[in-house]
N, CA, C and O of each residue as an XYZ file, in Angstrom:
292
protein
N     -78.616     31.645   -185.801
C     -79.448     30.784   -186.529
C     -80.848     31.429   -186.646
O     -81.446     31.785   -185.630
N     -81.360     31.576   -187.854
C     -82.708     32.157   -188.082
C     -83.770     31.209   -187.651
O     -83.624     29.999   -187.822
N     -84.838     31.715   -187.097
C     -85.899     30.917   -186.764
C     -86.892     30.667   -187.920
O     -86.972     31.489   -188.832
N     -87.605     29.620   -187.903
C     -88.532     29.342   -189.030
C     -89.719     30.262   -188.955
O     -90.111     30.679   -187.865
N     -90.297     30.586   -190.082
C     -91.535     31.479   -190.042
C     -92.659     30.841   -189.368
O     -92.797     29.620   -189.430
N     -93.512     31.622   -188.698
C     -94.738     31.142   -188.094
C     -95.730     30.715   -189.233
O     -95.443     30.934   -190.410
N     -96.809     30.148   -188.894
C     -97.840     29.787   -189.876
C     -98.332     30.993   -190.668
O     -98.462     30.906   -191.889
N     -98.607     32.112   -190.009
C     -99.064     33.296   -190.773
C     -97.947     33.910   -191.564
O     -98.161     34.423   -192.662
N     -96.727     33.863   -191.002
C     -95.625     34.358   -191.809
C     -95.420     33.505   -193.028
O     -95.124     34.020   -194.107
N     -95.574     32.189   -192.873
C     -95.400     31.246   -194.068
C     -96.488     31.547   -195.114
O     -96.211     31.502   -196.312
N     -97.686     31.844   -194.690
C     -98.719     32.165   -195.635
C     -98.414     33.417   -196.438
O     -98.580     33.445   -197.657
N     -97.949     34.492   -195.712
C     -97.632     35.736   -196.356
C     -96.431     35.485   -197.310
O     -96.435     35.956   -198.447
N     -95.433     34.760   -196.847
C     -94.198     34.462   -197.694
C     -94.642     33.700   -198.961
O     -94.179     34.030   -200.053
N     -95.481     32.741   -198.851
C     -96.016     31.926   -199.911
C     -96.712     32.898   -200.981
O     -96.451     32.770   -202.177
N     -97.541     33.803   -200.549
C     -98.248     34.717   -201.452
C     -97.118     35.534   -202.238
O     -97.117     35.609   -203.467
N     -96.244     36.084   -201.499
C     -95.183     36.952   -202.137
C     -94.336     36.081   -203.169
O     -93.990     36.562   -204.249
N     -94.040     34.875   -202.818
C     -93.254     33.933   -203.694
C     -94.159     33.721   -204.967
O     -93.694     33.862   -206.098
N     -95.387     33.399   -204.748
C     -96.290     33.062   -205.809
C     -96.422     34.213   -206.865
O     -96.557     33.995   -208.069
N     -96.369     35.464   -206.298
C     -96.502     36.611   -207.164
C     -95.262     36.874   -208.001
O     -95.329     37.670   -208.938
N     -94.163     36.258   -207.713
C     -92.951     36.351   -208.431
C     -92.224     37.628   -208.504
O     -92.192     38.322   -207.487
N     -91.615     38.042   -209.614
C     -90.708     39.235   -209.606
C     -91.419     40.596   -209.409
O     -90.748     41.603   -209.188
N     -92.756     40.639   -209.486
C     -93.489     41.862   -209.416
C     -93.560     42.247   -207.900
O     -93.797     43.421   -207.615
N     -93.379     41.375   -206.971
C     -93.568     41.613   -205.571
C     -94.951     42.043   -205.268
O     -95.800     42.129   -206.156
N     -95.202     42.330   -203.957
C     -96.546     42.653   -203.415
C     -96.437     43.781   -202.489
O     -95.448     43.920   -201.769
N     -97.452     44.611   -202.488
C     -97.615     45.737   -201.502
C     -98.593     45.124   -200.403
O     -99.204     44.069   -200.574
N     -98.660     45.811   -199.397
C     -99.494     45.366   -198.277
C    -100.964     45.272   -198.737
O    -101.651     44.326   -198.353
N    -101.492     46.272   -199.590
C    -102.777     46.109   -200.079
C    -102.971     44.874   -200.899
O    -104.008     44.219   -200.787
N    -101.985     44.521   -201.744
C    -102.030     43.310   -202.507
C    -102.153     42.044   -201.620
O    -102.947     41.133   -201.856
N    -101.325     42.075   -200.620
C    -101.335     40.913   -199.685
C    -102.728     40.778   -198.986
O    -103.260     39.672   -198.894
N    -103.285     41.853   -198.519
C    -104.578     41.881   -197.851
C    -105.614     41.374   -198.793
O    -106.444     40.546   -198.417
N    -105.592     41.845   -200.008
C    -106.623     41.514   -201.020
C    -106.512     40.021   -201.379
O    -107.519     39.314   -201.416
N    -105.301     39.553   -201.639
C    -105.064     38.177   -202.101
C    -105.328     37.137   -201.035
O    -105.812     36.039   -201.306
N    -104.995     37.516   -199.815
C    -105.084     36.590   -198.661
C    -106.427     36.547   -198.012
O    -106.814     35.547   -197.407
N    -107.157     37.668   -198.143
C    -108.485     37.717   -197.470
C    -108.315     38.052   -195.986
O    -109.311     38.122   -195.266
N    -107.142     38.251   -195.530
C    -106.876     38.535   -194.110
C    -106.922     40.046   -193.927
O    -106.835     40.812   -194.887
N    -107.064     40.461   -192.646
C    -107.141     41.880   -192.285
C    -105.739     42.414   -192.354
O    -104.765     41.680   -192.189
N    -105.645     43.738   -192.608
C    -104.364     44.442   -192.665
C    -103.626     44.255   -191.337
O    -102.407     44.085   -191.328
N    -104.335     44.285   -190.247
C    -103.674     44.158   -188.914
C    -103.140     42.785   -188.656
O    -102.348     42.571   -187.739
N    -103.582     41.841   -189.477
C    -103.015     40.483   -189.421
C    -101.779     40.327   -190.308
O    -100.788     39.703   -189.929
N    -101.873     40.910   -191.491
C    -100.794     40.769   -192.503
C     -99.574     41.718   -192.131
O     -98.424     41.279   -192.106
N     -99.866     42.969   -191.860
C     -98.745     43.857   -191.729
C     -97.654     43.499   -190.599
O     -96.464     43.710   -190.833
N     -98.034     43.004   -189.483
C     -97.036     42.625   -188.479
C     -96.180     41.372   -188.864
O     -95.234     41.039   -188.151
N     -96.510     40.693   -189.975
C     -95.714     39.631   -190.409
C     -94.526     39.977   -191.310
O     -93.581     39.204   -191.465
N     -94.621     41.186   -191.903
C     -93.646     41.638   -192.920
C     -92.280     41.855   -192.281
O     -91.291     41.318   -192.780
N     -92.187     42.612   -191.209
C     -90.863     42.898   -190.614
C     -90.143     41.728   -190.082
O     -88.928     41.671   -190.276
N     -90.779     40.723   -189.394
C     -90.143     39.491   -189.003
C     -89.607     38.754   -190.192
O     -88.490     38.240   -190.132
N     -90.303     38.682   -191.203
C     -89.886     37.960   -192.515
C     -88.649     38.724   -193.045
O     -87.704     38.097   -193.523
N     -88.648     40.021   -192.967
C     -87.495     40.766   -193.465
C     -86.326     40.554   -192.520
O     -85.211     40.392   -193.017
N     -86.481     40.540   -191.203
C     -85.453     40.276   -190.342
C     -84.883     38.856   -190.403
O     -83.747     38.619   -189.994
N     -85.632     37.973   -190.885
C     -85.175     36.577   -191.081
C     -84.479     36.410   -192.470
O     -83.963     35.348   -192.817
N     -84.502     37.508   -193.217
C     -83.817     37.477   -194.497
C     -84.596     36.707   -195.627
O     -84.020     36.288   -196.631
N     -85.879     36.556   -195.411
C     -86.764     35.841   -196.322
C     -87.361     36.795   -197.424
O     -87.603     36.392   -198.561
N     -87.571     38.017   -197.031
C     -88.084     38.997   -197.982
C     -87.331     40.293   -197.850
O     -86.638     40.546   -196.865
N     -87.487     41.108   -198.875
C     -86.758     42.437   -198.849
C     -87.686     43.429   -199.522
O     -88.604     43.114   -200.280
N     -87.333     44.731   -199.145
C     -88.113     45.893   -199.726
C     -87.518     46.109   -201.159
O     -86.316     45.980   -201.388
N     -88.430     46.441   -202.088
C     -87.956     46.671   -203.447
C     -88.701     47.927   -203.972
O     -89.541     47.842   -204.867
N     -88.356     49.102   -203.374
C     -89.061     50.318   -203.832
C     -90.445     50.510   -203.335
O     -90.848     49.881   -202.357
N     -91.204     51.379   -203.993
C     -92.574     51.599   -203.672
C     -93.372     51.790   -204.965
O     -92.847     52.146   -206.021
N     -94.724     51.520   -204.805
C     -95.662     51.723   -205.942
C     -96.990     51.998   -205.288
O     -97.199     51.755   -204.099
N     -97.861     52.503   -206.093
C     -99.134     52.954   -205.593
C     -99.995     51.622   -205.358
O    -100.120     50.794   -206.261
N    -100.529     51.477   -204.209
C    -101.287     50.296   -203.846
C    -102.747     50.481   -204.178
O    -103.125     51.531   -204.697
N    -103.558     49.529   -203.905
C    -105.003     49.552   -204.158
C    -105.664     50.779   -203.403
O    -106.692     51.294   -203.841
N    -105.093     51.187   -202.358
C    -105.640     52.308   -201.539
C    -105.374     53.600   -202.151
O    -105.948     54.598   -201.715
N    -104.480     53.681   -203.212
C    -104.151     54.864   -203.908
C    -102.909     55.567   -203.246
O    -102.519     56.661   -203.652
N    -102.343     54.938   -202.278
C    -101.141     55.576   -201.595
C     -99.930     54.679   -201.944
O    -100.045     53.485   -202.218
N     -98.768     55.351   -201.910
C     -97.522     54.649   -202.226
C     -97.255     53.678   -201.066
O     -97.387     54.035   -199.896
N     -96.884     52.461   -201.416
C     -96.612     51.433   -200.434
C     -95.312     50.712   -200.811
O     -94.928     50.700   -201.980
N     -94.657     50.132   -199.856
C     -93.470     49.350   -200.001
C     -93.832     48.112   -200.831
O     -94.890     47.513   -200.636
N     -92.957     47.745   -201.740
C     -93.118     46.481   -202.539
C     -92.215     45.442   -201.858
O     -91.022     45.677   -201.669
N     -92.775     44.336   -201.507
C     -92.059     43.278   -200.850
C     -91.808     42.134   -201.877
O     -92.725     41.728   -202.591
N     -90.524     41.613   -201.938
C     -90.108     40.593   -202.737
C     -89.362     39.506   -201.947
O     -88.779     39.771   -200.896
N     -89.397     38.299   -202.473
C     -88.696     37.230   -201.859
C     -87.188     37.362   -202.169
O     -86.793     37.683   -203.290
N     -86.365     37.103   -201.137
C     -84.907     37.245   -201.370
C     -84.384     36.213   -202.332
O     -83.190     36.197   -202.630
């Protein structure tokens, strides 16, 4: 049985859902949430392990580096 997302995980999940089919990179999530990268980044893998989000390729993020695109399952 999968556990429910924590409050921070739920916030990150909500942002990714709201962005729709384009998905979001870590830079996008940090920019849109106003949270620090060290707060957002550790929430992605647990959400992936719970089957709530998945990786969908890579694209250049705001930092100019290629980053994983996260989408809602």
